[in-house]
C-alpha positions in Angstrom: 203.9 107.0 42.2 200.8 104.7 41.6 201.4 101.0 42.5 198.6 98.6 41.4 197.8 95.9 44.0 195.3 93.0 44.1 192.4 93.4 46.5 189.2 91.5 47.3 185.9 93.4 46.5 184.8 95.8 49.2 181.8 98.2 49.1 182.6 101.7 50.0 182.0 105.3 49.1 185.5 106.3 48.0 189.1 106.2 49.0 189.4 106.0 52.7 192.7 105.8 54.6 193.3 102.5 56.1 190.5 100.7 54.2 191.2 98.8 51.0 188.9 100.1 48.2 187.2 98.1 45.5 189.6 96.7 42.8 189.7 98.1 39.3 187.0 96.3 37.3 189.4 95.9 34.4 192.8 95.4 36.0 191.5 94.0 39.2 193.7 96.4 41.1 193.8 99.5 43.1 196.2 102.4 43.2 198.5 103.2 46.1 200.3 106.6 45.9 203.3 107.1 48.2 204.6 110.7 48.8 208.4 110.6 48.3 208.9 113.5 50.8 206.6 112.7 53.6 206.1 109.0 53.2 202.3 109.3 53.3 200.4 106.5 51.6 197.1 107.2 49.7 195.0 104.3 48.5 192.7 105.2 45.6 190.1 103.3 43.6 190.6 104.2 39.9 186.9 103.5 39.1 185.6 105.9 41.8 184.4 109.4 40.8 187.2 111.9 41.2 186.5 115.4 42.5 188.1 117.8 40.1 190.3 120.5 41.5 188.9 124.0 41.6 185.2 123.0 41.3 182.9 125.9 40.8 179.7 126.8 42.7 177.4 125.7 39.8 179.1 122.5 38.9 177.4 119.2 38.9 177.7 117.7 42.4 176.5 114.3 41.1 180.1 113.7 39.9 181.3 113.7 43.6 178.8 111.0 44.7 178.9 107.3 44.0 176.3 105.3 42.2 174.7 103.9 45.4 174.2 107.4 46.8 172.8 108.7 43.6 170.4 105.7 43.4 169.1 106.4 46.9 168.5 110.1 46.0 166.6 109.1 42.8 164.4 106.6 44.5 163.5 108.9 47.4 162.6 111.8 45.1 160.7 109.6 42.6 158.5 108.3 45.4 157.7 111.8 46.5 157.0 112.9 42.9 154.6 110.0 42.4 152.8 111.0 45.7 152.5 114.5 44.4 151.0 113.2 41.2 148.4 111.2 43.0 147.3 114.2 45.1 146.2 116.0 42.0 145.0 113.1 39.9 141.3 114.1 40.0 142.1 117.7 39.1 144.1 116.5 36.0 141.2 114.2 35.0 138.9 117.2 35.1 141.4 119.3 33.2 141.6 116.6 30.5 137.9 116.0 30.2 137.3 119.7 29.9 139.3 119.9 26.7 136.3 118.3 24.8 134.2 121.3 25.9 136.3 123.6 23.7 134.7 122.1 20.6 138.0 122.2 18.7 137.6 118.6 17.5 135.1 117.7 14.8 132.7 115.2 16.2 131.6 112.1 14.3 128.1 111.9 12.8 125.2 110.3 14.6 124.2 107.7 12.1 123.5 105.3 14.9 120.4 107.3 16.0 118.6 106.8 12.6 119.5 103.2 12.6 117.9 102.7 16.0 121.2 101.7 17.6 120.7 103.6 20.8 121.9 107.1 19.9 120.5 110.0 21.9 121.0 113.0 19.6 121.5 113.8 16.0 123.5 117.0 16.5 127.1 116.8 17.6 127.7 120.5 18.0 129.2 122.0 21.1 128.5 125.5 22.4 131.6 127.7 21.9 131.3 130.0 24.9 134.3 128.3 26.7 136.4 128.7 23.6 135.2 132.2 23.1 136.1 133.2 26.7 139.6 131.7 26.4 140.3 133.4 23.0 139.1 136.8 24.3 141.2 136.5 27.4 144.3 135.4 25.3 143.8 138.4 23.0 143.3 140.9 25.8 146.2 139.6 27.9 148.6 139.6 25.0 147.9 143.3 24.3 148.5 144.0 28.0 151.6 141.8 28.6 153.3 141.8 25.2 153.4 145.3 23.7 155.1 145.6 20.3 158.0 147.8 21.7 158.7 145.3 24.5 157.3 144.5 27.9 159.9 146.2 30.1 159.9 149.5 31.9 162.8 150.4 34.2 162.3 152.2 37.5 165.2 153.5 39.6 165.2 152.8 43.3 166.7 155.6 45.4 167.9 159.0 44.5 167.9 159.8 40.7 170.6 161.5 38.8 171.6 162.0 35.2 173.9 158.9 35.1 171.2 156.7 36.6 168.6 158.0 34.3 170.8 157.2 31.3 171.6 153.8 32.7 167.9 153.0 33.1 167.1 154.1 29.6 169.9 151.9 28.2 168.8 148.9 30.1 165.2 149.3 29.1 166.2 149.6 25.5 168.5 146.6 25.5 166.2 144.4 27.6 163.3 145.0 25.3 165.5 144.2 22.3 166.6 141.0 24.0 163.0 139.8 24.6 161.6 140.9 21.2 164.6 140.0 18.9 167.3 138.0 20.7 165.0 135.7 22.6 162.8 135.1 19.6 160.9 132.4 21.4 159.6 134.7 24.2 156.6 136.3 22.5 155.1 133.3 20.7 155.7 131.0 23.7 154.1 133.5 26.1 151.2 134.1 23.6 150.5 130.4 23.4 150.7 130.0 27.1 148.1 132.6 27.7 145.5 130.3 26.1 146.4 127.6 28.6 146.2 130.2 31.4 142.7 131.2 30.3 141.6 127.6 30.0 143.0 125.9 33.1 143.6 129.0 35.2 147.3 128.4 35.9 150.5 128.9 33.9 154.1 128.8 35.0 157.1 130.6 33.6 160.5 128.9 34.1 163.4 131.4 34.3 166.9 129.8 33.9 170.1 130.0 32.0 169.9 127.5 29.1 173.1 125.4 28.8 172.7 124.9 25.0 171.7 128.5 24.0 174.1 129.9 26.7 171.8 132.8 27.6 168.9 133.5 30.1 165.6 132.1 29.0 162.0 132.4 30.2 159.7 129.7 28.9 156.2 128.6 29.7 155.5 125.4 31.7 152.0 124.2 31.5 150.1 123.2 34.6 150.2 119.4 34.0 154.0 119.5 33.6 154.8 121.2 36.9 154.1 118.7 39.6 153.3 120.4 42.9 151.2 118.7 45.6 147.9 120.5 46.0 148.4 121.0 49.7 151.0 123.7 49.0 149.8 127.3 49.0 152.5 128.7 46.8 155.8 127.8 45.2 157.9 129.2 48.0 156.7 126.7 50.6 156.2 123.7 48.5 158.1 120.7 49.7 159.0 119.6 46.1 158.5 121.4 42.8 159.1 119.1 39.8 159.3 120.1 36.2 158.6 117.2 33.9 159.7 117.6 30.3 160.7 115.5 27.3 164.2 115.6 25.7 165.4 114.2 22.4 168.2 111.6 22.7 170.5 113.8 20.6 170.0 116.7 23.0 170.6 114.6 26.0 173.9 113.3 24.5 175.0 116.9 23.8 174.4 117.8 27.5 176.2 114.8 28.7 179.1 115.5 26.4 179.3 119.1 27.6 179.5 118.0 31.2 176.1 119.5 32.1 174.6 116.1 32.8 176.4 113.1 34.3 177.7 110.7 31.6 175.8 107.6 32.7 174.3 104.8 30.6 170.5 105.2 30.2 167.9 102.6 29.1 166.1 103.4 25.8 163.0 105.6 26.5 159.6 103.9 26.7 156.1 105.2 26.1 155.0 104.4 29.6 155.7 107.9 30.8 153.7 109.4 28.0 150.8 107.0 28.7 150.7 108.4 32.2 150.1 111.9 30.8 146.4 112.0 29.7 146.4 115.7 29.1 149.2 115.5 26.5 147.4 112.6 24.8 144.1 114.6 24.7 146.0 117.6 23.2 147.3 115.3 20.5 143.9 114.0 19.7 142.4 117.5 19.4 145.3 118.6 17.2 145.0 115.5 15.1 148.5 114.2 15.8 149.7 111.0 17.5 151.7 111.8 20.6 153.4 108.3 20.6 156.4 107.9 18.3 156.8 104.6 16.4 160.5 104.9 15.5 162.7 103.9 18.5 165.3 106.6 17.7 162.5 109.3 17.8 161.3 108.4 21.3 161.9 111.1 23.9 163.5 110.7 27.3 161.2 111.9 30.2 163.3 114.0 32.6 162.2 115.0 36.0 163.9 118.2 37.2 163.1 118.3 40.9 163.7 121.2 43.3 163.8 119.9 46.8 165.6 120.2 50.1 168.2 117.4 50.7 170.9 116.5 53.2 173.8 115.3 51.1 176.3 115.0 54.0 175.5 111.4 54.8 175.8 110.5 51.1 179.3 111.9 50.7 179.0 115.7 50.1 179.3 118.3 52.9 178.7 122.0 52.5 181.3 123.8 54.6 178.9 126.4 56.1 176.0 124.0 56.7 175.0 122.7 60.1 174.9 118.9 60.7 171.6 117.5 59.4 170.6 120.7 57.7 168.4 120.2 54.6 169.7 122.4 51.7 167.9 123.3 48.4 169.2 121.5 45.4 168.1 120.9 41.8 168.2 117.2 40.9 167.5 115.9 37.4 166.4 112.3 37.0 165.8 110.2 33.9 162.4 108.6 34.4 162.9 105.3 32.6 166.4 104.6 33.9 165.7 106.1 37.4 169.2 107.6 37.3 170.4 111.0 38.5 171.8 113.2 35.8 172.7 116.3 37.8 172.7 117.8 41.3 173.3 121.5 41.6 173.0 124.0 44.4 169.8 126.0 44.3 170.8 129.1 46.2 172.8 132.2 45.4 176.6 132.0 45.7 177.7 133.5 49.0 174.3 133.2 50.7 175.0 132.0 54.2 171.3 131.4 54.8 170.9 129.0 51.9 167.7 130.6 50.8 165.9 128.7 48.0 166.3 130.4 44.7 163.2 131.1 42.6 163.1 129.5 39.2 159.4 129.5 38.5 156.8 132.3 38.4 153.1 131.5 38.7 150.5 133.2 36.5 146.9 132.8 37.7 143.4 133.7 36.6 141.2 133.4 39.6 142.8 132.2 42.9 140.7 129.5 44.6 140.9 127.0 47.5 144.1 125.2 46.5 147.4 125.9 45.0 146.1 125.9 41.4 143.9 128.8 40.3 140.5 128.5 38.6 140.2 129.0 34.8 137.3 129.4 32.5 137.0 125.6 32.6 136.0 125.8 36.2 134.0 129.1 35.9 131.8 128.3 33.0 132.5 124.6 32.3 129.1 123.6 33.6 127.4 126.4 31.6 129.1 125.1 28.5 127.8 121.6 29.1 124.2 122.9 29.7 124.3 125.2 26.6 125.7 122.3 24.5 122.8 120.1 25.6 120.2 122.8 24.9 121.7 123.6 21.5 121.5 119.9 20.5 117.9 119.7 21.7 116.9 122.7 19.6 118.7 121.3 16.5 117.2 117.9 17.0 113.7 119.3 17.5 114.1 121.4 14.4 115.3 118.4 12.4 112.5 116.0 13.5 109.9 118.7 13.0 111.1 119.3 9.5 111.7 115.6 8.6 109.5 113.6 11.0 109.7 109.9 11.4 106.6 107.8 12.1 105.0 104.4 12.6 103.7 102.0 9.9 101.0 99.3 10.4 102.6 95.9 10.4 101.7 93.7 7.4 101.4 96.6 4.9 103.5 95.7 2.0 105.9 98.3 0.4 109.3 98.0 -1.3 110.8 100.8 0.9 110.2 102.7 4.1 111.0 106.0 2.4 108.4 107.8 0.3 109.4 111.0 -1.4 106.9 111.9 -4.2 108.1 114.4 -6.7 106.0 117.4 -7.8 102.8 116.1 -9.2 103.8 112.5 -8.7 101.6 109.8 -7.1 103.2 106.7 -5.5 101.4 103.4 -5.1 101.6 101.1 -2.1 99.9 97.7 -1.5 97.2 98.3 1.1 94.7 95.5 0.3 91.6 95.6 2.5 92.3 99.1 3.8 90.0 101.8 2.6 91.7 104.8 4.4 95.4 105.0 3.8 95.9 107.2 6.8 95.2 104.2 9.0 98.4 102.6 7.8 100.8 105.4 8.8 101.1 107.7 11.7 103.7 110.5 12.0 105.3 111.0 15.3 104.1 114.2 17.1 107.4 116.1 17.0 107.2 119.7 18.1 109.0 122.8 17.0 111.8 124.0 19.2 110.3 125.4 22.4 110.6 129.2 23.1 111.4 128.4 26.7 114.5 126.6 25.6 115.6 129.5 23.4 115.0 131.9 26.3 117.0 129.6 28.6 119.9 129.5 26.2 120.0 133.3 26.2 119.9 133.5 30.0 122.7 130.9 30.3 124.9 132.7 27.8 124.4 136.0 29.6 125.2 134.4 32.9 128.3 132.7 31.6 129.5 135.9 29.9 129.1 137.8 33.2 131.0 135.2 35.2 133.7 135.2 32.6 134.0 139.0 32.7 133.5 139.4 29.0 130.2 141.2 28.9 129.5 143.1 25.7 128.1 146.6 26.1 124.8 147.4 24.3 126.0 150.1 22.0 124.0 149.2 18.9 120.8 150.5 17.5 118.7 152.4 20.0 121.7 153.2 22.3 123.5 155.8 20.1 122.4 158.7 22.3 123.9 157.2 25.5 126.1 159.8 27.3 129.8 159.1 27.2 130.3 159.2 30.9 127.6 156.5 31.3 129.4 154.4 28.7 132.7 154.8 30.5 131.2 153.9 33.9 129.6 150.8 32.4 133.0 149.8 30.9 134.7 150.3 34.3 132.0 148.3 36.1 132.0 145.5 33.7 135.8 145.2 33.4 136.4 144.8 37.1 137.1 141.1 36.8 139.5 141.4 33.9 141.1 144.4 35.6 141.9 142.3 38.7 143.2 139.4 36.5 145.5 141.8 34.6 146.8 143.3 37.8 147.7 139.8 39.1 149.4 139.0 35.8 151.3 142.2 35.9 152.6 141.3 39.3 153.7 137.9 38.0 155.3 139.5 34.9 157.3 141.9 37.1 158.5 138.9 39.2 159.5 137.2 35.9 161.5 140.3 34.7 163.3 140.6 38.0 164.4 136.9 37.8 165.8 137.6 34.3 167.6 140.6 35.7 169.3 138.4 38.3 170.5 136.2 35.5 171.8 139.1 33.6 173.6 140.4 36.7 175.4 137.0 36.9 176.4 137.2 33.2 176.2 140.9 32.1 177.6 140.2 28.7 174.6 138.0 27.7 172.3 141.0 27.6 174.0 142.6 24.5 175.8 139.5 23.1 173.6 139.1 20.1 172.6 142.8 19.8 174.4 144.5 16.8 173.8 148.0 18.2 173.4 147.8 22.0 172.8 151.0 24.0 175.6 149.9 26.4 178.2 147.2 26.8 177.1 145.6 30.0 180.1 144.3 32.0 179.5 144.5 35.8 176.8 143.2 38.0 176.7 146.5 39.9 175.1 148.1 36.8 171.9 146.3 37.6 171.8 147.1 41.3 169.4 150.1 41.4 167.2 149.1 38.4 163.7 147.9 39.3 161.7 146.4 36.5 158.0 146.9 36.0 155.7 145.8 33.1 155.4 148.2 30.3 151.6 148.5 30.5 149.9 150.2 33.4 148.1 147.5 35.6 145.8 150.2 37.0 144.3 150.9 33.5 142.4 147.9 32.3 141.4 149.0 28.8 142.6 151.1 25.9 139.7 153.5 26.1 140.8 154.5 29.6 144.3 155.2 28.3 142.9 157.4 25.6 140.9 159.3 28.2 144.0 159.8 30.2 145.9 161.0 27.2 143.1 163.5 26.4 143.3 164.9 29.9 147.1 165.1 29.7 146.9 167.0 26.4 144.3 169.4 28.0 146.7 170.1 30.9 149.7 170.5 28.6 147.8 172.9 26.4 146.5 174.9 29.3 149.9 175.2 31.0 152.6 174.7 28.3 155.3 176.1 30.4 154.9 173.3 33.0 155.1 170.4 30.5 157.6 168.9 28.1 155.5 169.1 25.0 157.4 166.6 22.9 157.4 164.0 25.7 153.6 164.6 26.1 153.1 164.0 22.4 155.4 161.0 22.4 153.5 159.4 25.3 150.1 160.0 23.5 151.4 158.5 20.3 152.6 155.4 22.2 149.1 155.2 23.8 147.4 155.0 20.4 149.8 152.4 19.2 152.0 154.6 17.0 155.4 153.2 17.8 157.7 155.4 15.6 157.0 158.6 17.5 160.6 159.7 17.3 160.5 159.7 13.5 157.4 161.9 13.6 158.6 164.5 16.0 160.9 167.4 15.0 164.4 167.3 16.4 164.9 171.0 15.9 164.6 173.2 19.0 161.4 175.2 19.2 161.5 178.7 17.9 161.7 181.4 20.6 159.0 184.1 20.3 160.4 187.5 19.5 163.9 186.1 18.8 163.7 187.6 15.3 165.7 184.8 13.8 165.1 184.4 10.0 164.2 181.0 8.6 167.1 179.1 7.0 167.8 180.0 3.4 167.5 176.7 1.5 168.8 178.2 -1.7 172.1 179.3 -0.1 172.4 175.9 1.7 171.9 174.1 -1.6 174.6 176.2 -3.3 177.0 175.6 -0.4 176.4 171.9 -0.7 177.2 172.0 -4.4 173.8 170.5 -5.4 172.8 170.5 -9.0 170.8 173.5 -10.3 167.6 171.5 -10.7 167.7 170.4 -7.1 168.4 174.0 -6.0 165.4 175.2 -7.9 163.3 172.4 -6.4 164.5 173.3 -2.9 163.7 177.0 -3.4 160.2 176.2 -4.8 159.5 174.0 -1.8 160.6 176.7 0.6 158.4 179.3 -1.1 155.4 176.8 -1.1 155.9 176.1 2.6 156.2 179.8 3.4 153.0 180.5 1.4 151.1 177.8 3.2 152.3 179.0 6.6 151.3 182.6 5.7 147.9 181.5 4.5 147.3 179.4 7.6 148.3 182.3 9.8 146.0 184.7 7.9 143.1 182.3 8.0 143.5 181.8 11.7 143.7 185.5 12.3 140.7 186.2 10.2 138.7 183.4 11.9 139.7 184.8 15.3 138.7 188.3 14.3 135.4 187.2 12.8 134.6 185.3 15.9 135.5 188.3 18.1 133.4 190.6 15.9 130.5 188.2 16.1 130.7 188.1 19.9 131.0 191.9 20.1 127.9 192.3 17.9 125.9 189.8 19.9 126.9 191.5 23.2 126.2 195.0 21.8 122.8 193.9 20.5 121.9 192.3 23.8 122.9 195.5 25.7 120.9 197.7 23.4 117.9 195.4 23.5 118.0 195.5 27.3 118.3 199.3 27.4 115.4 199.7 25.0 113.2 197.3 26.9 113.9 199.1 30.1 113.2 202.5 28.6 109.8 201.3 27.4 109.0 199.8 30.8 109.9 203.1 32.5 107.9 205.1 30.0 104.8 202.9 30.6 105.2 203.4 34.4 105.4 207.1 34.1 102.4 207.3 31.9 100.4 205.2 34.3 101.5 207.4 37.2 100.4 210.5 35.3 96.9 209.1 34.5 94.3 209.3 37.3 93.0 205.9 38.5 89.4 206.9 37.7 90.2 207.5 34.1 91.8 204.1 33.5 89.7 201.8 31.5 90.6 198.7 33.6 90.1 200.4 37.0 93.8 200.5 37.6 94.5 196.9 38.2 96.4 196.0 35.1 98.5 199.1 34.9 99.3 199.0 38.5 100.6 195.5 38.1 102.6 196.5 35.1 104.1 199.4 37.0 105.5 197.1 39.7 109.3 196.9 39.4 110.7 193.6 38.0 113.8 193.8 40.2 115.5 195.8 42.9 116.0 199.2 41.3 119.1 201.1 42.1 120.1 204.8 42.1 121.6 204.3 38.7 118.3 203.5 36.9 117.7 205.1 33.5 115.9 208.4 33.8 113.1 208.7 31.2 111.2 211.9 31.0 107.9 212.1 29.0 108.0 214.6 26.1 105.0 216.8 25.4 105.9 217.2 21.8 105.7 213.5 21.0 109.5 213.1 20.7 110.8 209.8 22.0 112.0 210.1 25.6 115.7 210.3 26.3 117.4 207.4 27.9 120.7 207.8 29.8 123.5 205.3 29.6 123.3 204.0 33.1 122.3 200.4 33.8 118.6 199.6 33.6 116.1 199.0 36.3 116.3 195.7 38.1 119.9 195.2 36.8 122.9 195.2 39.2 125.4 197.9 38.6 128.5 197.0 36.6 131.8 198.5 35.4 133.6 200.9 37.7 130.6 201.6 39.8 129.9 197.9 40.7 133.5 196.8 40.9 136.2 199.6 40.8 138.9 196.9 40.3 137.4 195.8 37.0 137.5 198.7 34.6 135.8 198.0 31.3 133.8 195.0 32.6 130.6 194.3 30.6 127.2 195.3 32.1 125.4 192.9 34.4 122.0 192.0 32.9 119.4 189.7 34.4 119.0 186.5 32.5 115.7 186.0 30.9 114.4 182.6 29.6 112.7 182.5 26.2 109.3 182.6 28.0 110.3 185.9 29.7 110.8 184.5 33.2 114.0 185.1 35.3 116.4 182.6 36.8 116.5 182.9 40.5 119.7 183.6 42.4 119.2 183.6 46.1 122.9 184.3 46.9 123.0 188.0 47.6 126.4 189.7 47.2 127.7 193.2 46.7 127.8 192.4 43.0 124.2 191.1 42.8 121.3 192.2 44.9 118.6 191.5 42.3 117.7 188.0 43.4 118.1 186.9 39.8 121.0 185.4 37.8 123.3 188.0 36.1 125.1 187.7 32.8 126.7 190.0 30.2 123.5 189.4 28.1 119.9 188.5 28.9 119.5 185.6 26.4 121.5 182.4 26.8 119.9 180.7 23.7 123.3 180.6 22.0 124.7 178.4 24.9 121.9 175.9 24.4 122.4 176.0 20.6 126.1 175.3 21.0 125.4 172.3 23.2 123.0 170.8 20.7 125.5 171.2 17.9 128.3 169.6 20.0 126.0 166.7 20.9 125.1 166.2 17.2 128.8 166.1 16.1 129.6 163.7 19.0 126.9 161.3 18.0 128.0 161.4 14.3 131.5 160.5 15.4 130.2 157.7 17.6 128.0 156.2 14.9 130.9 156.0 12.4 133.3 153.1 13.1 136.2 155.0 11.7 135.7 158.0 13.9 134.2 156.4 17.0 137.6 156.6 18.9 137.6 160.4 18.3 134.2 161.0 19.7 135.2 161.2 23.4 138.3 163.4 22.8 136.1 165.7 20.7 133.5 166.2 23.5 136.2 166.7 26.1 138.0 169.3 24.0 134.7 171.1 23.3 133.9 171.3 27.0 137.4 172.7 27.7 137.3 175.3 24.9 133.8 176.5 25.9 134.1 176.4 29.7 137.8 176.3 30.6 139.5 179.3 31.9 138.7 182.2 29.5 136.5 179.9 27.4 133.7 181.1 25.2 131.0 180.7 27.9 133.3 181.3 30.9 131.9 184.8 31.6 133.6 184.8 35.0 137.1 185.6 33.5 138.5 188.1 31.1 141.9 187.7 29.5 144.1 184.7 28.6 146.6 182.2 30.0 149.5 184.3 28.9 148.5 187.8 30.0 146.5 186.6 32.9 142.8 186.6 33.8 140.6 189.3 35.4 137.9 187.8 37.7 134.3 188.9 37.3 132.6 187.4 40.4 129.2 188.7 39.4 129.2 186.1 36.5 130.5 183.1 38.5 127.0 181.6 38.9 126.0 182.0 35.2 129.3 180.4 34.1 128.3 177.3 36.1 124.7 177.6 34.9 126.1 177.5 31.3 127.9 174.2 32.0 124.7 172.5 33.1 122.6 174.0 30.2 125.3 173.0 27.6 125.7 169.5 28.9 121.9 168.8 29.0 121.5 170.1 25.4 124.4 167.9 24.3 122.8 164.8 25.6 124.9 164.3 28.7 123.7 163.4 32.2 123.9 165.6 35.2 126.4 163.3 36.9 128.6 163.6 33.8 128.4 167.3 33.7 129.4 167.5 37.4 132.1 164.9 36.9 133.8 166.7 34.1 133.6 170.0 36.0 135.0 168.4 39.1 137.9 166.8 37.1 138.8 170.1 35.5 138.7 171.8 38.9 140.9 169.1 40.5 143.7 169.9 38.1 143.3 173.5 37.1 141.3 175.3 39.7 142.3 176.4 43.2 138.8 176.2 44.6 138.4 172.4 44.3 136.8 170.7 47.3 138.1 167.2 47.6 135.8 166.5 50.6 132.6 167.3 48.7 130.7 165.5 46.0 132.5 165.7 42.6 135.1 167.9 44.2 132.9 171.0 43.8 131.6 173.5 46.3 127.9 173.6 46.9 127.2 176.8 44.9 129.0 175.4 41.8 126.9 172.2 42.1 123.7 174.2 42.6 124.0 176.3 39.5 125.3 173.5 37.3 122.2 171.5 38.3 120.0 174.6 37.8 121.3 175.0 34.3 120.8 171.3 33.6 117.2 171.3 35.0 116.4 174.5 33.0 117.5 172.8 29.8 115.6 169.7 30.7 112.4 171.7 31.2 112.2 172.5 27.5 112.7 176.2 28.0 115.4 176.4 25.3 113.9 173.8 22.9 114.1 175.1 19.3 
């Protein structure tokens, strides 16, 4: 039972056995409690803080310490925070001054210059290159870090199974819903923070559980508001990390009433703390608002939330597992004006015997530099901006004075004004007594037009600044429309290296941020789906998050959208070439996401694909409508729709079949004509040789030289040459069906494993010359390039047509994005396995291919010829061929240039050089 007693004042830290505590300030008494069973006596000060029973791990430890101990903690930390602020003062001054270089504030006019008051320039314009770089970075980074569907992808660590896959998909869906819908502040807050990141080079994200919103939160903390001494290399080894923020009095009272902050009396907030933040004042000036608040009730409290290592044992709190004198990580919140502690909480995971400091902040950086803070565009191109601003003002001032020059007037000349502006045809009078030449009274100042050197210097500085900022524009305008696509892509890759590295660093930071949010969800699983009306799963246990690793939604290794489109094009090529190896719907879904079509599921059919040969009839819509009891009108409409769709499908199939047959007929006719032409030419040549052989040399008009040269064989004749016998009756000689002279044997004779193979004919250029092939094989001993036909003009013509269509696509802004996929698809259809100009293979992907090795070299020759005629470069032709071989060919050579063997490279280059020589020019 408590017994009040009188006691003199005594300073102490709480009830101590055998020591009389301080008396109650109201009653002037203390309490003594006597245990009726044991007789133990407990002396207690009613005014001392009482440690509640069952205190949780995250409770406010400030409630267990007395005012003196809290005061010592506050003073120690505030002195350290002030020292940290002094260590970065010069950097903050530069950060604040640089805001003027953005040119966001309208400058006052320069009336003082005209009045002779010491002004130095008329123009007040500022060059926008710094603002331009910040805005471009903000736009690009937002597209990378904040996709519309959400920034989260889930990866499973360890062995995968169906249950884990389903868990990962559910978590990805609910987490993205949380960040895009529930945490509605996440996207706009991050978007705004990216501008600060581009400008100053450093941005922080604070990941914590908000006591008012009662859910995990990730919010931006701008560089001036996170106080870290500049001698720290990262957040993990900083001695102190302090978040300075303002809080409305009403919000502070709510937190005190809820028990989150200690309920102590605070002095009214003053403006001194705001005056010590020049960056915030400069932001207010640029925005046109006054950061100071006139009404006392509107003034904000400045709170310092300090993360530091402290030993609380000498002050009255001992952690059971801590060693004597061990510094442990705590979070301490202090009101700046009152210099009073509001909270002290443990800053390590519950159950962590090592007391590892818990991460609460994630650093985003632009360009890492010498100190803790990264470099932004202010540091990279700030001096360029100042120089360009000065040059712009010089040019404008020079133009102004050259157009409206001032001058000098002779003293003593009388006039009512210094300004003379005669109208058209008007004559003004001035008093110039004794002066015969009026030109002697006035002299215009010799102002010059803007110098061309200055204009050139402006262009050089702008180009240099743009290169440093990593925002170089490609020259794709007039005069560059015929640039090969591969060259454009290589230029893009080269000139986006800086931005690519920046995005990779930001992706790493975003992954760290998402993992911290996942830790908070593991501590409170229900928070993930609390405000989601249709969650994929009701999260209840921390174990559900154990094997889920989070990665950003966008790929950090792909710096631009055009690279993703190229990847999607290659993916579609592979899926089309080997449909049995790919999930076609998932391929299409991924491609649609790449081109920013988010509702892919609504576009894809949910019905299972029809099985070829299954013989299943299409559903009868009329019967289905009757069974459903639909009105007659709707039944007729459904039937008409069914018939229309069937007619369209039949028409499409017939058109496709006719087009395929027409193409095949055209190819057959061309091949047949080429064979007949080759046979006829050979027969004529043999006839001429035989006639020359039958004519005595003495009777030849030319002495035998010309005809002897003509009789020389054009290639290595074989036993199967055409036999041509001269006829005495004037009838044309008979020509047998065997291959012609100088042409390698084909069909069953040349390769018994290839029945029905087309004949092998030496390729002739339009000027009649052959293409050399020094690689002698059992299929080709002619020394010349072999093909199913002698003339390859159709290959060159196809290349020119493809190049023309590609350039038309590229010149049109609406179709420019389709130009590259069109060119890649054309190359695959013409030169892929079984393609139009792939003479090396017969057959298709379903029935299989028959190899025709005698045409391997001409197939590669066609690639080079087609690419050159289409306007591509040789490196591009080799690069595309190597990329195709890497994925779809077994003879790729990873250790050789472009992944191609030497013979393939040789004949691709030979085809390209032949086209470049003009041999196939129309």
